[in-house]
Each structure stands twice: as C-alpha cells, then as structure tokens.
C-alpha positions in Angstrom: -2.7 -14.2 10.1 -3.5 -10.6 10.9 -2.9 -7.8 8.4 -3.4 -4.1 9.1 -3.6 -2.3 5.8 -2.9 1.5 6.0 -4.3 3.7 3.2 -6.2 0.6 2.0 -8.4 2.2 -0.7 -11.5 0.5 -2.0 -10.4 -3.0 -0.9 -9.5 -4.4 -4.4 -6.0 -5.4 -3.2 -7.3 -6.6 0.2 -9.5 -9.2 -1.5 -6.3 -11.1 -2.5 -5.0 -11.0 1.0 -8.3 -12.3 2.4 -8.3 -15.1 -0.2 -4.8 -16.0 0.9 -6.0 -16.4 4.5 -5.3 -13.0 6.0 -7.7 -11.4 8.5 -7.5 -7.9 7.0 -8.4 -4.7 8.8 -8.1 -1.6 6.6 -7.5 2.0 7.6 -8.6 4.8 5.2 -10.3 8.2 5.4 -13.1 7.0 3.1 -15.8 4.6 4.2 -15.7 2.1 1.4 -19.1 0.3 1.4 -17.8 -2.9 -0.2 -14.6 -3.2 1.8 -13.9 -7.0 2.3 -13.1 -6.9 6.0 -13.1 -4.6 9.0 -12.5 -1.0 8.0 -11.4 1.8 10.4 -12.4 5.1 8.9 -9.7 7.4 10.1 -6.5 9.1 9.0 -3.7 6.6 9.6 -1.6 9.4 11.1 -3.9 9.5 14.1 -4.3 5.7 14.5 -4.4 4.4 18.1 -2.0 1.5 18.2 -2.8 0.2 21.6 -5.0 -2.7 20.3 -2.5 -3.5 17.5 0.9 -3.6 19.3 2.4 -7.1 19.0 -0.7 -8.5 17.3 0.0 -7.7 13.7 1.6 -10.3 11.4 1.7 -7.9 8.3 1.5 -4.1 8.3 0.8 -3.2 4.7 0.8 0.4 3.6 0.1 2.2 0.4 0.1 5.9 1.2 -1.0 8.6 -1.3 1.5 8.9 -4.2 0.4 11.9 -6.3 3.0 14.3 -4.8 5.9 11.9 -5.5 4.7 11.2 -9.0 4.9 14.9 -9.7 8.6 14.8 -8.9 9.2 12.4 -11.8 7.3 14.1 -14.6 9.6 15.8 -17.1 7.1 18.6 -17.8 6.9 19.6 -14.1 9.7 21.9 -13.1 10.6 22.6 -9.5 7.6 21.1 -7.8 7.1 22.0 -4.2 8.5 19.6 -1.6 6.1 16.7 -1.0 4.2 16.1 2.2 6.0 13.1 3.7 3.7 12.9 6.8 1.7 9.9 5.4 4.9 7.9 4.6 6.5 8.9 8.0 3.3 7.7 9.7 3.7 4.3 8.1 7.3 3.9 9.3 6.4 5.3 12.8 3.5 2.8 13.1 5.7 0.0 12.0 8.1 0.8 14.7 5.4 1.2 17.4 3.2 -1.8 16.4 6.1 -4.1 15.8 4.5 -6.3 13.1 6.3 -9.5 12.0 6.5 -8.0 8.5 6.1 -4.5 7.1 5.6 -3.6 3.5 5.1 -0.1 2.0 4.1 0.3 -1.7 4.4 3.5 -3.6 5.8 5.0 -6.8 9.3 5.5 -8.2 9.3 9.2 -7.2 9.3 8.3 -3.5 12.8 6.8 -3.8 14.4 10.3 -4.0 13.0 11.0 -0.5 13.4 7.7 1.4 15.9 5.8 -0.7 15.8 2.9 -3.2 12.9 0.4 -3.1 13.8 -3.1 -2.0 11.7 -4.6 -4.8 10.5 -3.1 -8.1 7.9 -4.6 -10.3 7.4 -1.7 -12.5 5.4 0.5 -12.0 5.1 -0.8 -8.4 7.8 0.0 -5.9 8.1 -1.8 -2.5 10.0 -1.1 0.7 10.3 -3.2 3.8 10.3 -6.9 4.6 10.1 -8.4 1.2 11.2 -11.6 -0.4 11.5 -11.9 -4.1 8.4 -11.5 -6.1 8.0 -13.4 -9.4 8.7 -11.3 -12.5 5.2 -11.0 -13.9 4.1 -8.8 -16.7 2.0 -6.0 -15.3 0.0 -3.4 -17.2 1.1 0.2 -17.1 -0.9 2.3 -14.8 -3.6 3.6 -17.2 -4.8 7.1 -17.9 -8.4 7.4 -16.8 -9.0 11.0 -17.7 -11.8 10.4 -20.1 -14.5 7.9 -20.9 -17.2 6.9 -18.4 -15.0 6.8 -15.3 -16.3 9.3 -12.8 -13.5 11.8 -11.8 -13.6 10.8 -8.1 -12.9 7.1 -9.0 -10.0 7.7 -11.4 -7.2 7.8 -8.7 -8.7 4.8 -7.0 -8.8 2.7 -10.2 -5.4 3.8 -11.2 -3.8 2.9 -7.9 -5.2 -0.7 -7.9 -2.6 -3.4 -7.9 -3.0 -6.1 -10.6 -4.6 -9.3 -9.3 -1.5 -11.4 -10.2 0.7 -9.1 -8.1 -1.7 -9.2 -5.2 -1.9 -13.0 -5.3 1.9 -13.4 -5.5 2.5 -10.8 -2.7 -0.2 -12.3 -0.4 1.0 -15.8 -0.9 4.7 -15.1 -0.2 4.0 -12.7 2.7 1.7 -15.2 4.4 4.5 -17.8 4.2 7.0 -15.3 5.5 4.7 -14.3 8.4 4.2 -17.9 9.4 8.0 -18.4 9.2 8.6 -15.4 11.5 6.1 -16.6 14.1 
C-alpha cells in the first residue's frame, strides 16, 4: 500500500504508517536524516506528479499550521491573511494524483478558511477521506519554549501526532485503501 506524505516532518508519524504496512514516501523541504522511508527533499508545491498519478493509495498531508493557529489566539488582533498556498497545493495534488484516499491534518484555525474538519480529535483536525477514529485521550500540544529543546526542534516536536493516533489512523486507512482497491 503506497502512501505519499506531503509536509512529512521528521518521520515520527510515518513510522506508524510503515509499521502498518504502508510503503511511505515523504515530501519535505528538510532532509531528515532518520526518515523511515524514501524522502523527496522538495517543496510540495513544486512536486512532479508524473510518477505518482494513479499509483498512490493514500495521499497524506500535514501542511504548516502556524499562520492558522495565529487566527485562533485571543491576544492576536487582526492577523494578516494566511498563506494558503501549501493547503491549496495539497488539494491540487489530490485532484491530479487521484489517490484512493486523501487525508489532510491541520489545526482548528484552518476551518475558517476551508470549512469544517471531517473528524476532530482535539487538538488534531482532519479533512478528506476519513472513517471514524476511536475517541482516544490525546495530550494537549505542549509548549516547548524553554528547557533543553533546541529552538529549531520546537515546532517539529510540537507538531508530532501521538503514537496512539498514528496507529489508529494508519490501521483504519490501510483497511480503507484495501477496500477501495
């Protein structure tokens, strides 16, 4: 089962999909040395789809969320309009690649720009081809502004999905991808 993972990050979430039997290819602008599969170091907005069209079972995307989070903070008044180009690229690629399943994960603030999420497992919001996810207790996204966490790693660690969520999502999407085949 082939998964193309846009804005894949450091590979923490991808490990759960690999464990579930997906062949995962990630796309990110950072060359993550411990990425658990094939990694294409490129901006997803410029991805050549020719080798992917009709071959992808799951197109998974987790585009940058900082600008959308800003729109939900009570102390931020009149933030500038967010750059939707990453999100638009995900939907464009889903249309062009024609995967069996498409799932986009982001934050609550994106809803005011693209509509309500299909599934919410607070603080994780999902759009696309989803079936029900179990109601698991997830940790709040933690503040990593202090301590020993290097500043460049804080957004990465904060954006990681909990292992239980990855396991449930990977398991159900693999079943759905097989059912759609």
